[in-house]
C-alpha positions in Angstrom: -45.2 39.7 -23.6 -44.4 37.5 -20.6 -46.7 34.9 -19.1 -46.7 35.7 -15.3 -48.2 33.5 -12.6 -48.9 35.6 -9.4 -49.1 33.5 -6.3 -50.9 35.2 -3.4 -52.7 37.5 -5.8 -54.9 39.0 -3.1 -51.8 40.3 -1.3 -51.3 44.0 -0.8 -48.1 44.3 -2.9 -49.6 42.2 -5.6 -52.6 44.6 -5.9 -50.1 47.3 -7.0 -48.0 45.0 -9.1 -50.7 43.4 -11.2 -51.9 46.5 -12.9 -48.3 47.5 -13.7 -47.7 44.0 -15.2 -50.9 44.2 -17.2 -49.9 47.8 -18.4 -46.6 46.5 -19.7 -48.4 43.8 -21.7 -47.8 40.8 -19.6 -50.3 37.9 -19.5 -51.4 37.3 -16.0 -52.6 34.1 -14.2 -53.6 35.0 -10.6 -53.6 32.3 -8.0 -55.1 32.8 -4.6 -56.8 30.9 -1.8 -59.9 33.0 -2.2 -60.5 34.2 -5.8 -63.2 36.7 -4.7 -60.6 38.8 -2.9 -58.5 39.3 -6.1 -58.6 42.6 -7.9 -58.5 41.2 -11.4 -57.0 43.3 -14.2 -58.8 43.0 -17.6 -57.7 39.8 -19.4 -56.2 38.1 -16.4 -57.2 34.5 -15.5 -57.9 33.7 -11.8 -57.3 30.3 -10.2 -58.5 29.5 -6.7 -56.1 27.2 -4.9 -53.4 26.6 -2.3 -49.7 26.6 -3.0 -49.4 23.4 -0.9 -51.8 21.6 -3.3 -49.3 20.1 -5.7 -51.8 19.3 -8.4 -53.4 22.8 -8.4 -50.0 24.5 -8.4 -48.7 22.3 -11.2 -51.7 23.1 -13.4 -51.3 26.8 -12.8 -47.6 26.6 -13.8 -48.4 25.3 -17.2 -47.1 27.7 -19.9 -45.7 30.2 -17.5 -42.5 32.2 -18.0 -42.1 33.9 -14.6 -43.6 33.3 -11.2 -44.0 36.1 -8.7 -44.8 34.8 -5.2 -46.4 37.1 -2.7 -47.2 34.5 0.0 -47.9 34.4 3.7 -48.5 31.8 6.4 -46.3 28.7 6.2 -43.7 30.4 4.1 -40.9 27.9 4.4 -43.3 24.9 3.5 -44.7 27.0 0.6 -41.2 27.7 -0.6 -40.3 24.0 -0.6 -43.6 23.1 -2.4 -42.9 25.9 -5.0 -39.4 24.8 -5.7 -40.5 21.2 -6.4 -43.4 22.4 -8.6 -41.2 24.8 -10.6 -38.7 22.0 -11.2 -41.4 19.6 -12.3 -42.9 22.2 -14.7 -39.5 23.4 -16.0 -40.2 27.0 -15.0 -37.0 28.7 -13.8 -37.7 32.4 -13.2 -39.0 33.2 -9.7 -39.5 36.4 -7.7 -40.2 35.7 -4.1 -41.1 38.1 -1.3 -39.7 37.5 2.2 -38.8 40.1 4.9 -36.1 42.5 5.9 -34.1 41.5 8.9 -33.7 37.7 8.2 -29.9 38.1 8.1 -29.6 40.6 11.0 -28.6 43.0 8.3 -30.1 46.1 9.7 -28.3 49.0 11.5 -28.1 48.3 15.2 -30.9 50.4 16.6 -33.3 49.5 13.8 -32.3 45.8 14.1 -33.2 45.8 17.8 -36.6 47.4 17.1 -37.4 45.1 14.2 -36.5 42.0 16.2 -38.8 43.2 19.0 -41.7 43.7 16.5 -41.4 40.7 14.2 -38.4 38.6 15.3 -40.4 35.4 15.8 -41.6 35.4 12.2 -38.1 35.9 10.7 -36.9 32.4 11.3 -39.5 30.9 8.8 -38.8 33.7 6.3 -35.0 32.9 6.4 -35.7 29.2 6.0 -37.8 30.0 2.9 -34.9 32.1 1.5 -32.5 29.3 2.1 -34.7 26.8 0.3 -34.8 29.0 -2.7 -31.1 29.8 -2.7 -30.3 26.1 -2.5 -32.3 25.4 -5.7 -31.2 25.8 -9.3 -33.9 28.3 -10.0 -33.3 31.7 -11.5 -34.6 33.6 -8.5 -34.8 37.1 -7.2 -35.5 37.1 -3.4 -37.0 40.5 -2.3 -36.7 41.8 1.3 -38.8 44.9 1.6 -38.5 47.5 4.4 -41.6 48.2 6.5 -44.4 48.9 4.0 -46.6 51.9 3.4 -49.4 52.7 1.1 -47.9 56.0 -0.1 -48.4 56.9 -3.7 -44.7 56.8 -4.6 -42.2 54.6 -6.4 -38.8 55.7 -5.0 -36.6 52.8 -4.0 -33.0 51.7 -3.6 -31.5 48.2 -3.3 -29.0 46.6 -1.1 -27.5 43.2 -1.7 -27.6 40.1 0.5 -24.3 40.8 2.3 -24.8 44.6 2.5 -26.2 46.5 5.5 -29.8 47.4 4.8 -30.6 51.1 4.3 -33.8 52.8 5.2 -36.7 51.8 7.4 -39.7 51.9 5.1 -40.8 51.7 1.4 -44.1 51.9 -0.3 -45.9 48.8 -1.6 -46.2 50.6 -4.9 -42.4 51.0 -5.1 -41.8 47.3 -4.4 -44.4 46.6 -7.1 -42.5 48.9 -9.5 -39.3 46.9 -8.8 -41.1 43.6 -9.5 -42.5 44.9 -12.8 -39.1 46.1 -13.9 -37.6 42.6 -13.3 -40.4 40.9 -15.1 -39.9 43.3 -18.0 -36.2 42.3 -18.1 -35.9 38.9 -16.4 -32.1 38.9 -16.9 -31.8 41.5 -14.2 -31.2 40.6 -10.6 -30.7 36.9 -11.5 -30.0 34.7 -8.5 -30.0 37.8 -6.3 -31.2 38.5 -2.9 -32.1 42.2 -2.5 -33.3 44.6 0.2 -35.7 47.3 -1.0 -36.1 50.6 0.8 -37.0 54.2 0.2 -33.9 56.4 0.1 -33.6 58.8 3.0 -35.7 56.9 5.5 -32.9 55.8 7.8 -33.7 55.8 11.6 -34.3 53.6 14.6 -37.8 52.7 13.3 -40.2 53.8 10.5 -41.0 57.5 10.9 -44.8 56.8 10.9 -44.6 54.2 13.7 
């Protein structure tokens, strides 16, 4: 049984991940700006707070084994605050969601389309990844493809310096990957991985 702190617990990937974590016996603390928006599994504890509030985050980290961060907004500032708080609390294992495309790692046509769609946001996501990689944390940085709500868990991984494969992946599949790492925290240690559904290569997601 692992004590897991979920940051951004009202997020869409987190909503799939939390029941999986609960099912495998993990003890969940759910942290969100608005607790009323959190779908709370039985037995989970919910804390309302902001990651940029050092006192609130520090209190939430007490007794945790693994932190799964599913954040949005000021992502680089949040990464900096989180690294500091984790160091102060002595918690090392972190799973952190960013975005595909932060290293211009996509095939050429998909790269151009992705830049057109979300290029402005990628700078801050890359800064967040750099903050985490520069730390001494035991991190797994996760770069999902374009997300769907399909009821499927197929995924494949690419490493930081590999070309990304595929254009899309389901939130449920990303959640399944997260749950697998929490179940065996020694896997994907200090790794930065892309996550996509096999066989979805193209110039953009098929559904777009």
